[in-house]
Every structure is written in structure tokens, then in C-alpha cells.
C-alpha positions in Angstrom: -9.2 13.8 -16.2 -6.4 12.2 -14.2 -5.9 12.1 -10.4 -2.3 11.6 -9.3 -1.1 10.6 -5.8 2.5 11.0 -4.7 4.1 10.3 -1.3 5.9 12.8 0.8 9.3 11.4 -0.2 8.5 12.1 -3.8 7.2 15.5 -3.0 10.7 16.5 -1.9 12.1 15.7 -5.3 9.2 16.5 -7.7 11.0 18.3 -10.6 10.6 15.3 -13.0 6.9 14.9 -12.1 6.3 18.7 -12.4 7.6 18.9 -15.9 5.7 15.7 -16.8 2.4 17.2 -15.5 3.2 20.4 -17.4 3.3 18.3 -20.6 0.0 16.6 -19.7 -1.8 19.9 -19.0 -0.4 21.5 -22.2 -1.9 18.6 -24.1 -5.3 19.4 -22.7 -5.4 16.9 -19.8 -7.0 18.0 -16.5 -5.0 16.9 -13.5 -5.6 16.8 -9.8 -2.6 16.1 -7.6 -2.9 14.6 -4.1 0.2 14.3 -1.9 1.3 12.8 1.3 3.9 13.9 3.8 4.8 11.1 6.2 8.6 11.7 6.2 8.1 15.4 6.8 5.7 14.8 9.7 8.3 12.4 11.3 11.1 14.9 10.9 9.0 17.6 12.5 8.0 15.4 15.4 11.6 14.5 16.1 12.7 18.1 15.8 10.3 19.1 18.6 11.4 16.2 20.8 8.6 13.7 20.1 9.1 10.1 19.0 6.6 9.1 16.3 4.3 6.3 17.4 2.4 3.9 15.3 -0.7 1.7 15.5 -0.8 -1.8 14.1 -4.2 -3.2 13.1 -5.1 -6.9 13.2 -5.3 -6.8 9.4 -1.7 -5.9 9.2 -2.0 -2.2 8.5 0.5 0.3 10.1 -0.7 3.9 10.7 0.6 6.9 12.5 -0.8 7.5 16.0 -2.1 11.0 15.4 -2.8 12.4 18.9 -3.7 16.1 19.3 -0.1 17.5 19.1 0.8 15.2 16.2 -2.2 16.4 14.3 -1.0 20.0 14.8 2.4 19.0 13.5 0.7 17.1 10.6 -1.2 20.2 9.5 2.0 22.3 9.7 4.2 19.7 7.9 1.8 18.5 5.3 -0.8 21.3 4.8 1.9 23.9 5.0 5.4 22.8 4.2 4.9 20.0 1.7 1.9 21.6 0.0 3.6 24.9 -0.4 6.9 23.4 -1.6 5.1 21.2 -4.1 3.1 24.1 -5.5 6.3 26.2 -6.0 8.0 23.3 -7.8 5.0 22.9 -10.1 4.8 26.6 -10.8 8.5 26.6 -11.7 7.7 24.1 -14.4 4.9 26.2 -15.7 2.0 24.3 -14.0 -0.8 26.6 -12.8 -1.0 24.8 -9.5 -3.0 25.9 -6.5 -2.5 24.4 -3.1 -5.5 23.4 -1.1 -6.2 21.4 2.1 -8.8 18.7 2.0 -10.2 20.3 5.1 -11.1 23.4 3.0 -14.6 21.9 2.3 -13.3 19.1 0.0 -12.7 16.0 2.1 -15.1 15.2 4.9 -14.4 12.5 7.4 -15.6 10.9 10.6 -13.1 10.5 13.4 -12.2 6.9 14.1 -11.7 5.0 17.3 -8.8 2.7 16.4 -7.9 -0.7 17.8 -4.2 -1.4 18.2 -2.8 -4.9 18.4 0.2 -5.0 20.8 1.8 -8.3 21.8 -1.3 -10.1 20.6 -3.6 -8.0 22.7 -6.1 -5.4 21.4 -6.2 -1.9 22.8 -8.6 0.9 22.1 -7.0 4.1 21.0 -9.3 7.0 21.7 -7.0 10.0 21.4 -6.3 9.6 17.7 -7.3 12.2 15.1 -7.5 9.9 12.1 -10.6 9.9 10.0 -12.6 7.7 7.8 -13.6 9.5 4.6 -17.4 10.1 4.5 -17.8 12.2 1.4 -16.0 14.5 -1.2 -17.3 17.8 -2.3 -16.1 18.2 -5.8 -17.3 21.8 -6.4 -14.1 23.6 -5.3 -12.0 21.2 -7.3 -14.2 21.6 -10.4 -14.1 25.3 -10.1 -10.3 25.3 -10.1 -10.1 22.8 -13.0 -12.6 24.8 -15.1 -10.3 27.9 -14.7 -7.3 26.0 -15.9 -5.7 25.3 -12.4 -4.2 22.1 -11.1 -5.5 21.5 -7.6 -2.8 20.2 -5.3 -4.5 18.6 -2.3 -3.1 17.9 1.1 -4.8 14.8 2.8 -6.3 16.6 5.7 -10.1 16.1 6.2 -12.7 18.2 8.0 -14.3 16.2 10.8 -17.9 16.3 12.2 -16.8 18.7 14.9 -14.9 20.8 12.4 -11.6 19.4 13.6 -8.7 18.6 11.3 -8.3 14.8 10.7 -5.5 12.8 9.2 -6.8 10.6 6.3 -4.8 8.2 4.1 -3.6 10.0 1.0 -4.1 7.0 -1.3 -7.7 6.5 -0.2 -8.3 10.3 -0.4 -7.0 10.2 -4.0 -9.3 7.3 -4.7 -12.3 9.0 -3.3 -11.6 12.2 -5.2 -11.0 10.3 -8.5 -14.3 8.5 -8.1 -16.2 11.8 -7.3 -14.7 13.6 -10.2 -15.4 10.6 -12.6 -11.7 10.6 -13.5 -10.6 8.4 -16.3 -7.5 7.2 -14.5 -6.0 7.2 -11.0 -2.2 7.0 -10.7 -0.8 5.9 -7.4 3.0 6.4 -7.3 5.3 4.3 -5.2 9.0 3.5 -4.9 8.7 0.2 -6.8 7.7 -0.6 -10.4 4.2 -1.9 -9.4 2.7 -4.9 -7.8 4.9 -8.0 -7.9 3.4 -11.5 -7.5 6.6 -12.7 -5.8 8.5 -9.5 -4.8 10.9 -8.5 -6.2 10.1 -10.8 -9.1 7.1 -11.3 -11.4 5.7 -7.8 -12.0 2.0 -7.9 -12.7 1.4 -5.7 -15.7 -2.4 -6.0 -15.9 -5.0 -7.2 -13.4 -8.7 -6.8 -12.5 -10.3 -5.7 -9.3 -11.4 -9.2 -8.5 -7.8 -10.3 -8.1 -7.0 -7.7 -5.4 -8.1 -9.8 -2.4 -5.7 -12.5 -3.4 -2.9 -9.9 -4.0 -3.4 -8.4 -0.6 -2.4 -11.7 1.0 1.1 -11.3 -0.5 1.5 -7.6 -0.2 3.6 -5.6 2.4 1.8 -3.0 4.5 2.4 -0.1 2.1 1.2 -2.0 -0.9 -1.8 -3.3 1.0 -3.0 0.2 1.5 -2.5 1.0 -2.2 -4.5 -2.1 -3.2 -7.3 -1.0 -0.8 -7.4 2.4 -2.5 -7.3 0.8 -5.9 -10.3 -1.4 -5.1 -12.2 1.6 -3.7 -11.5 3.7 -6.9 -12.6 0.9 -9.2 -15.8 0.3 -7.2 -16.4 4.1 -7.3 -16.4 4.0 -11.1 -12.8 4.9 -12.0 -12.1 2.8 -15.2 -8.4 2.3 -14.6 -6.0 2.6 -11.6 -2.2 2.4 -12.1 0.3 1.6 -9.4 3.8 2.5 -10.6 7.2 3.9 -9.8 7.4 7.6 -9.2 11.1 8.0 -9.3 11.8 7.4 -13.0 12.0 10.2 -15.5 8.6 11.3 -16.8 6.8 9.0 -14.3 3.2 9.9 -15.4 4.0 9.6 -19.1 5.6 6.2 -18.3 2.5 5.0 -16.4 0.1 6.1 -19.0 2.2 4.4 -21.7 1.8 1.0 -19.9 4.4 1.1 -17.1 3.5 -0.3 -13.7 0.5 -2.4 -12.8 -2.8 -1.4 -14.5 -6.0 -2.4 -12.7 -9.4 -2.4 -14.4 -12.8 -3.8 -13.4 
């Protein structure tokens, strides 16, 4: 079983990936696809006259400030628009895809109180609907997989008060991969993998023990993928691949050795 994570920008142009997944499924591979939708949320926010806001943590992570209205837009853009579009693209390539939201009893999370660092000062953010993943219920995904479907999951979690929560797509994919005992997790990005000295010195193979040192050199987006990689490995996933999703046959390329391959 393989869990694949793509970003929102890749979801808008997923024909290559869709045909690649069709080939994997026809060869007998079980696939779960998790997607993001950042660009689509930003576009919707601006279309309704809202300027997207972001929170910067002291660890250097950038995340969307997801207040109540933004969360509603997130559900519409990611759980509706991106998910539906992606399922149609997969179906066109012959993939028996089914779109589901993580909040449909799959991804459960606890709402976070975030701390934002602004001009060197810390500020509590209490109106944010971001969540920390608490657990994954694999039963709905396994039921779909056993019937030959490809679950296509939007990273929206169900909170303790049954509210919708925004969770990081990479970390959701890592948690799902661990729960399903997947053989591989593929995290697609817009670069070839992790570079020791970006844009030079692509690291082809590495172990989980090297991740803390890699994080010191990584940009914010790659930092997040490295966190997800570490969580997946600790959760029992044998191999995590960070690789480019814009090439032809991106999944086949990753499985053939492309990108950066992490093992324990």
C-alpha cells in the first residue's frame, strides 16, 4: 500500500499523476491519495474580499491563520472544489477514486491555541481553527480499499466539539500512512527532493536520525515535510520519499529511486 500526498498547486494539473496512479492500481497496488489546497483557499479568500493572514511560529513554521470565516472557505475550497476536481481527473484516467473529507470520521484532531511571533514578540491566537491530529480511524479507508476504490482525502479533521479543523496535509498523510501500515509514503513537492545546499547536492538517501540536522538548513515548506517524514517513520512506515510532483509519471519516478528516500 502506498499513501501519496500532493499540494493544491499540483491538484490543479493532476493528469500526469492520475495516469500514473492508474498504472499502479492496475498492477495491484493499493493507493490512498491525500491532497492540499492552499492556493485555492487563498484565491477564494481574495475573491470574497479577505486578505489571507499567516502565523509565524518561533520554530520558523508559517501557517494560515484559519479564523471562523477562513475555515468555512477552507471547507468549500479544499473539501469541495479541490477534492471534487481531483476525483474527476482521476476518474477520467480510469482510477476508481472516491472523494472523502478527513472530517468524515477519519481524521480526528484537537483544536490548537497557537502562538504567533510578531516583531520578536509572542501573541496568543485564540480564534484559529487549526488542529493537532489526535488519531486516525482507518476503517472507512480500509472499507474503500477492499472494494477497489482509491480514497482521495481532503485534510479537514473533526474536532472534539465536532467542528471542522484545518490540519497540515503532509502530517495527515503521515498519520494515515502509519495507521494503514503503508509500505511507502510519497510527499510530492515542486523540487527534486531535499538538497544539502539548495539548489545543489540533492540527498538521494538518508535516515530518520539525520532529519533534525536537515531541518536546520530547510526552508519552511521543506521543514514541514521533514516533520511529516519523521512522524511517518516513527509510526512504522518503512520508507518516505520526498520528490518532485511536476515530472511525467511522478509516482513511478519516485518509486524507481527519484527524489530523497528516507528510511529508519
